[in-house]
N, C-alpha and C positions, 0 to 999 in steps of 0.2 A: 319333280313330281309334287303334286299338291299334298298337303298334310292329311286331308280327309281321305284322299285315295290311298295314301300309304297305310293309314289305319285300317282301311277296308281290306287291303291285300293281306296285311298281317293277320286279321281276323279269319280270313278264308284259309290261309295256310295253317293257322292254329287248328282249324276244323280237320284238315287232312292229317295233321300230326296226331291229334288225340283220337280220331276215329279209325284211321287207316294205317297208323304207325309210320308215317313218314319221318325221315331223319335228315338232318343236315350233314354234309352238303347234299342238296337236292340234285338229283340226276335229270338234267333237262335234255331230252331227245329232240334235236333240232333238225328241221327239214331244210332242203336246199332253197326252196322258194322263199322262205323267211329271210335267209341270208341275202338273197338277191335284192329283196325289197329293202332291207336295212342298208345295203350298200348304196342304194339311190339317195338316201338321206345322209349318207356318211356318218353313221351312228357307231358308237363303240358298243358292240353287241354284248360283250361280256359284262360291261357296266350296267347295261340295260336289264339283263338277266338278274343281276344282284338287286337292283331296285325293285323289280316286280315281285320276286319271291320273298323279299325282306329277310335275306339270310345268305348264307354261303351256298354256292351252287357249283355244279360240275357239268359244263356243256359236253354233249356227246353227239356223234354223227355216225350213221351207218355206211357201210361200203357201197350200198346201192345209191345213196344220196351223193356220195363222192363221185361215182361214175356218171351221174346226171350232170354234175358240174364240169367234169372233164370233157363231156361231149359238147359243151357250149364254147370250148376253145379258149384262146388267149383274151377274148374280150372280158371275161369275168375272172381273169388271173388273180386279181387282188382278192376277190371273194374266195377263190379256191385256196389261196394261201392262208386266209383266215380260217377256213374249215379244217385245214391240216393241223392247226394248233389245238383243235378239240380232241377229246378222247375218241378213239375209234371203237364203235360198238359192232361187235361181229354178229352179222345176221345169218351167216352159214348159207347163203344163197350162191350156188355155183355160177349161175347165170344171173346177171343183174335184172332185178325186177323194177317195176315202176316205184318211185319213192313212196307214194301213198300206200301201195300194197305191202311194201317192205315194212313200213312203220306199223301197219295194222298187224302184221305177223309178229313183229317184235314185242309189241305191247300185249297182245293176246286178248282173251276175253275177261280177264280179271285184273290185269295190271299187277301181277304178283311181284315184279321187281320194283314197283313204286316209281314209275317215270312220270316226268312232267313233260307234256307234249308241247313243242313250239313249232307251229305251222301256220301258213297263211292260206292253205287250201280249205275253203268253206265246205266242200264235199267231205273232206276228211274229218273235219271237226263234227259235222252232223252225224256221220257214221259212228264215231267213237263216243258220242254223248251217252250211249246206252250203257257204257262201262262205268260202274260205280268207282269213285276214288281216283279219278283221272283229272288232274289240273291241266288246263289248256291255256297257252299264251299265243296271242296273235296281234296283228296290227289292226286298229280300228280305221274307219274311213279317213280320219284326219292325219293318219300316219304316226299314231302314238302306240307304243307297245303296251298292251293291257293284259290283265288276267281275267279269264271268263269267270262269271259266277258259277257256283256249284250247280251241276245238272240235277234234273229231277231224280235220276237214278242214285245219285250221290246222297241226296237228301233223304230218300227212302231208306237207304242202307244205314244211314246215321240214326234215323228214328228207330229202325228195327234193332240195331245194336243197343241203344239206350233202353229199349223195352226189355231186351234179354238181360241186361245187367240189373234192371230193377226187379225182375221176377227172381233172378238168382239171389239177389240180396234179401228179398222177402222170405225165400225158402230157408236161407241160412238163419234168419231171425225167428223162425217158427219155434225152435226148441230153447230159445233163450228166455230165462226168467228175469224179471225185473230185479235190478240190483247187481246182476252179474256183469263184469266188465269184459270178460273174455269169452268168446264163443267157443263151446265145446270144452269148457273147463271141467276138470274132474269133480264129481259130486262129493260132498263131505257129510258124514253121519249127523243126524240131528243132535245126539247127545254131545258129540265133540264140538259142534258149533256152539251149543248152549254153554258149554264149559269155557270155550274160548271167549264168548261174549261176556260171561261172568268175570273172567280174569281181567278183561279190559276195563270193566267198570269198578274194580277195586281201587280204593283210594290209596295212593302211594304216599310214602313218607316224605318228610321235608328234605329238600336238597341240602346235604351237609355243607356244600360250598357256599350257599347263600345265607347261612346262619352265622351270626357274629359269635366269635368264641368268648367264653366267660373269662374274665380276668381273675387271677388267683389273688387272694388277699395276702398282703405282705406279712411276713412273720413278725411277731411281737418280740422286740429286743429288750434287753435289760435297761438300756438307756431310756426307751420310750415308757416302759413300766415305771421307772423312777420318776420320770417327768410327770406321769399321771398322778403318782402319789404326792409329788410336790404340789401339784395343782389342788389336790383335795385339801392338803394342809393349809394352803393360803386361803382357800374358801372358808374353812372353819374359822381362821383368824378374823376374816372380814365379818363373819356372823357375830363373833364376840364383841368386836369393835362397835358394830351397829347396836348391839344390846346395851353396851355401855353408854353410847350417846343417847339412847332413849331413856335410860335411866337418869342421865344428867338432866334431860328436859323435864322429866316428871318429878325430879327431886325437889325443886322449889314448892311443888304443891304439897308434898308430904311434910317437909320440914318447916315451911312457912317462911315468910318474909319478915325481916327486922329493919327498923329504921334507927340510924344513929342520930340522937337528938343534937349532939354538938356539931357534927359535921354535916348532918343532913344526907348521909350516904346510906344506901341499902346494904344490908348484911343478910346473907342467906345462910342458914344453918342446915347443913346436909350431913347425914350420917353416911360417911364414905364406906365405912366397913360393912355396913348393912347392904350397900349397893353391890360391893364386890362379892359378898357371900351369897347374896340372893340374885339369881339370874331370872330376870323377867322375860317372859315370852313376848314375842311381837303381838301388839294389840291389833285388833281389827280396825277397819277404817272408822267405824262409829265411835270406838273408844278414843281414837286419836283426835276426832273432832270434838268430843266432849272435853278432852284435856286442853285443847287449844281454847275453847270457850271459857273454861275455868281460869286459865292464865289471863285472858283478856279482862275478865271480871276483876280478878285480883289487881291487875295493873291499873284499872280504873279507881279501885278503892285506894291504892297507894297514891294516885294522883290527887285525889280529894284530900287525903291525909296530909300531903305536902302542902296543899294550898291552905289548909287550916293552920299548920305550924307556921308558915310564913306570915299569915295574918296576925297570930299571937305575938310573934317576935317583933313585928312593926309596932304594935301597941305598947309594948314594954319599953322600947326605945323612946317613944314620945313622952312617957312619964318621967 
C-alpha cells in the first residue's frame, strides 16, 4: 500500500476512534460476496484487513452469510473454509435471510456495537451510508481493497458533537474567575486571603546552611604572652641603639674637630658621659638635613686647613 493512502486511512480511523469511541481490535463484519471477490485474486484477506484499518482487527461473519456460501457448493469450498476461521456473529435468524438484509439487521440504525462493514454490494453500501459512524470497506474497480471516506451523516455527527463539547466547555467556564486554576474550587474569605498574601511577602531569614561559620579565636597561652613581652623588650632596645647612633653622628658637631699638628690626624673630642645621660629624641627630617649640611661644611673647612698645613710644612723644608 502506498504511504499516502496508509496515512489517509489512519486519519479516517482516528476520526471514528475520537468521535464514535471505536477501539482496537476493530470488529469487521464481512459479507460473503467480498470473500468471493477476494478469492478470485487469491488475496490474504486477513492481512488486507489489517492494512486497511491500520490496526488490529477481528473479522466476523453472520450465519446467514455462511448459509449463502454453503448453497454455492464445493466450487467455493476454499472460500467457505476461510470464512469458517472468522468469528461467528449470531444474527438470531431462524430462517436464513438474504446476506444484505441480515447485515442491515445486525448493524441497526445507530451501529451501537461499532462494526466495520466489509461488503462488495453497492446497493448495501448506499443504503447504509445514512448511518453515522459506520466505516465501509470494499473493492474498487481495479480490484484493490479500500476504505470509503466518511459519509455525510458521519461528518454531520462529528461537527454536532464538537459543537456540543464547545458549548459545554463555555458553560463550565462561566463561573471561573481569572487566576483560578481549578473549576469549582471553594471560595476563600477576603481577610484570610489577604493574610496569606501578606505572609508570603514577608522577608525570610538567611539560610543557616549557606552562612559561613565564624572561626573561634585561639586562646592566648602563657608562651605566646611571654613571646609578646620579649618582642616588646627587643623593640625598646633597638630604639635605644638608634638613639645612641644618632648621638654619635651629632657628637662631632657639638664637641668640634681637632687636628694633630705632628701626625696630621683628626681628633674628635666627645663627651661620652653627657651622651649617655642625655637621651636625645629623634629629630625630624629637616633637622637631620641641617646636621648633614653642617657636617659637610665642617669637612670642607678641615680640607682647606689641611691644605694650608701641607703648604707651610713644604716651605720650612726648603729653607
